[in-house]
C-alpha positions as CSV (number, residue, x, y, z in Angstrom):
1,M,11.7,-23.6,-15.2
2,P,12.7,-25.0,-11.7
3,P,9.9,-26.4,-9.6
4,V,8.5,-24.2,-6.9
5,V,7.1,-25.6,-3.6
6,A,5.3,-23.9,-0.8
7,V,5.7,-25.5,2.7
8,G,3.7,-25.0,5.8
9,G,1.4,-22.2,4.4
10,G,4.2,-20.4,2.5
11,L,3.7,-18.6,-0.8
12,A,5.0,-20.3,-4.0
13,L,6.1,-18.0,-6.8
14,A,6.2,-18.8,-10.5
15,G,9.0,-17.8,-12.9
16,G,11.8,-19.8,-11.2
17,G,11.3,-18.4,-7.7
18,T,11.4,-19.8,-4.3
19,A,8.9,-20.1,-1.5
20,A,8.9,-19.1,2.1
21,A,7.6,-21.4,4.8
22,G,5.3,-20.0,7.4
23,G,5.7,-16.2,7.6
24,G,9.1,-15.8,5.9
25,I,10.3,-13.8,3.0
26,A,10.6,-15.2,-0.5
27,I,12.7,-13.8,-3.4
28,S,11.5,-14.5,-6.9
29,G,14.1,-13.1,-9.3
30,T,12.4,-10.4,-11.2
31,T,8.9,-10.9,-9.9
32,A,7.7,-10.0,-6.5
33,A,4.6,-10.2,-4.5
34,W,3.4,-9.5,-1.0
35,I,0.6,-10.7,1.1
36,L,-1.9,-8.1,2.3
37,G,-5.0,-9.3,4.0
38,G,-4.4,-12.8,2.7
39,T,-4.0,-11.8,-0.9
40,A,-0.8,-12.1,-2.9
41,V,-0.1,-9.0,-5.0
42,V,2.5,-9.0,-7.8
43,A,4.3,-5.6,-7.9
44,G,7.4,-5.8,-10.1
45,T,11.0,-6.2,-9.1
46,A,11.2,-6.2,-5.4
47,Y,10.7,-8.9,-2.8
48,V,8.1,-10.9,-1.1
49,A,7.0,-10.3,2.5
50,S,4.1,-12.2,4.2
51,N,4.4,-9.9,7.2
52,P,2.4,-6.7,6.4
53,D,4.5,-4.6,8.8
54,V,7.5,-5.0,6.5
55,L,5.8,-4.4,3.1
56,P,7.8,-2.3,0.7
57,S,6.8,0.7,-1.3
58,I,6.1,-0.1,-5.0
59,G,9.4,-0.1,-6.8
60,S,11.6,-0.8,-3.8
61,S,14.4,-3.2,-4.3
62,S,15.8,-3.4,-0.8
63,T,15.7,-6.6,1.3
64,A,13.2,-6.7,4.1
65,T,14.2,-7.8,7.6
66,A,12.1,-8.9,10.5
67,G,11.3,-6.4,13.3
68,A,11.0,-2.7,12.7
69,P,9.5,-1.6,9.3
70,T,12.2,-0.8,6.7
71,A,9.9,0.6,4.0
72,N,6.6,2.4,3.8
73,I,3.4,0.8,2.7
74,P,1.7,2.2,-0.5
75,A,-1.7,3.7,0.2
76,L,-2.5,4.6,-3.5
77,T,-2.4,2.7,-6.7
78,P,0.2,3.7,-9.3
79,Q,-2.6,5.3,-11.4
80,Q,-3.9,7.3,-8.4
81,R,-0.4,8.6,-7.8
82,L,-0.1,9.7,-11.4
83,D,-3.5,11.5,-11.4
84,R,-2.6,13.3,-8.2
85,L,0.8,14.2,-9.4
86,A,-0.7,15.8,-12.6
87,K,-3.1,17.9,-10.5
88,I,-0.4,19.1,-8.0
89,R,2.1,20.0,-10.7
90,E,-0.4,22.2,-12.4
91,I,-1.3,24.0,-9.2
92,A,2.4,24.3,-8.3
93,K,3.1,26.2,-11.5
94,G,0.5,28.9,-10.7
95,L,1.8,29.2,-7.1
96,T,5.4,29.5,-8.3
97,A,4.4,32.2,-10.7
98,A,2.5,34.1,-8.0
99,A,5.5,33.9,-5.7
100,A,7.8,35.3,-8.3
101,R,5.5,38.2,-8.9
102,S,5.4,38.9,-5.1
103,C,9.2,38.7,-4.8
104,A,9.5,41.2,-7.7
105,T,7.8,43.8,-5.5
106,G,10.1,43.0,-2.6
107,N,7.6,40.8,-0.7
108,C,9.8,37.7,-0.4
109,C,9.8,35.0,2.2
110,H,11.7,31.7,1.9
111,R,12.7,29.0,4.4
112,T,14.3,25.6,4.1
113,V,13.0,22.7,6.2
114,V,15.3,19.6,6.6
115,I,13.7,16.3,7.6
116,S,16.2,14.2,9.5
117,K,16.9,10.7,8.0
118,S,18.1,9.5,11.4
119,R,15.0,10.8,13.3
120,S,12.4,10.1,10.6
121,P,13.9,7.7,8.1
122,L,10.7,6.5,6.5
123,S,9.1,10.0,6.3
124,A,12.3,11.2,4.7
125,K,12.1,8.3,2.3
126,H,8.5,9.3,1.3
127,I,9.7,12.9,0.6
128,E,12.6,11.7,-1.5
129,E,10.4,9.2,-3.5
130,A,7.6,11.8,-4.1
131,Q,10.1,14.5,-5.2
132,A,11.8,12.0,-7.5
133,E,8.4,11.3,-9.1
134,G,7.9,15.1,-9.7
135,F,6.0,16.3,-6.7
136,P,7.3,19.8,-5.9
137,S,10.0,20.4,-3.4
138,T,9.3,24.2,-2.9
139,L,5.9,24.7,-1.2
140,T,3.7,27.5,-0.1
141,I,2.4,27.9,3.5
142,D,-1.4,28.1,3.7
143,R,-2.4,27.0,7.2
144,A,-6.0,28.1,6.8
145,G,-6.7,25.4,4.2
146,A,-4.8,22.6,5.8
147,S,-7.8,20.7,7.3
148,A,-9.8,20.7,4.1
149,R,-6.8,19.6,2.1
150,R,-6.0,16.8,4.5
151,A,-9.5,15.5,4.5
152,A,-9.5,15.4,0.7
153,S,-6.1,13.8,0.4
154,L,-7.0,11.0,2.9
155,S,-10.6,10.4,1.7
156,G,-11.2,6.8,1.0
157,I,-7.8,5.7,2.5
158,P,-8.4,3.5,5.6
159,T,-6.4,3.9,8.8
160,K,-3.9,1.2,9.8
161,P,-3.0,0.5,13.4
162,G,0.5,1.7,14.3
163,Y,0.8,3.9,11.2
164,D,-0.1,7.4,10.0
165,R,-1.3,8.2,6.5
166,D,1.6,10.4,5.6
167,E,1.0,13.1,3.0
168,Y,3.5,14.7,0.7
169,P,3.2,17.6,0.2
170,P,2.0,18.1,3.8
171,A,-1.5,19.5,4.2
172,V,-0.2,22.8,5.6
173,F,1.1,23.7,2.2
174,A,-1.1,24.8,-0.7
175,E,0.6,22.4,-3.1
176,N,-1.0,19.5,-1.2
177,A,-4.2,20.5,-3.2
178,G,-6.2,17.7,-1.6
179,A,-4.3,15.3,-3.9
180,A,-1.1,14.4,-2.0
181,S,1.0,11.3,-2.3
182,V,0.0,9.1,0.6
183,Q,2.0,6.3,2.2
184,Y,1.5,4.5,5.5
185,V,4.4,5.5,7.8
186,P,5.0,4.3,11.4
187,L,3.5,6.7,13.9
188,S,6.6,7.7,15.8
189,D,8.5,8.3,12.6
190,N,5.8,10.5,11.0
191,R,5.0,12.4,14.2
192,S,8.7,13.3,14.5
193,A,8.7,14.6,11.0
194,G,5.6,16.6,11.7
195,Q,7.3,18.3,14.6
196,Q,10.3,19.1,12.5
197,I,8.1,20.8,9.9
198,K,6.2,22.7,12.6
199,M,9.4,24.0,14.1
200,G,10.8,24.9,10.7
201,I,7.8,27.1,9.7
202,T,7.1,28.6,13.1
203,G,6.8,32.4,12.7
204,A,6.7,32.2,8.9
205,P,3.8,34.2,7.4
206,E,1.1,32.8,5.1
207,G,2.4,32.6,1.6
208,C,6.0,32.0,2.6
209,R,7.8,29.6,0.3
210,V,9.4,26.6,2.0
211,T,11.9,24.2,0.3
212,M,11.6,20.7,1.8
213,I,14.7,18.5,1.8
214,T,16.1,15.6,3.7
215,G,19.4,15.4,5.6
216,P,21.2,13.6,8.3
């Protein structure tokens, strides 16, 4: 195994990796870590960033660059995400069945909301990642319960300056269930996505089904 040396406060990685001096980025083959609050965290194949503003989502394999964030920051452990996913998928089954029964009587409502990757790239990324994990893409509007669901989903997750705690599914939908996927997303990116959702469902009645997708 090649020697590894940390210079000037950098992080040395085992397993044949390299080290970044000062606040740089270090790549370590198949092992990665990042520094969050002074602690190095190993997270699988990805990359190392000592700048918390460019921390990747777990499982990301893209290369970080200095400046604007290029990836979201996880707000949940992998096990928490799995537990939340199981709860939401069960609730989503019941809501889908109820919507089908309603449509069978002619009471159908459906909209599609597209979140722009150019306007809200990291919010769009969160949607894509959550849906790929199994979180539902077709959701049910329930504005009345939004505040309670948001409070439950974000309970125990601290705020972070410059970031929103982004939920998927968003709290305005019943499938959020107080158990949403949560990632830290830069404020401007997330607020833009929120406006896109608001515009997309304006005038839609409670119970309307909305398919959430990403696009240009």
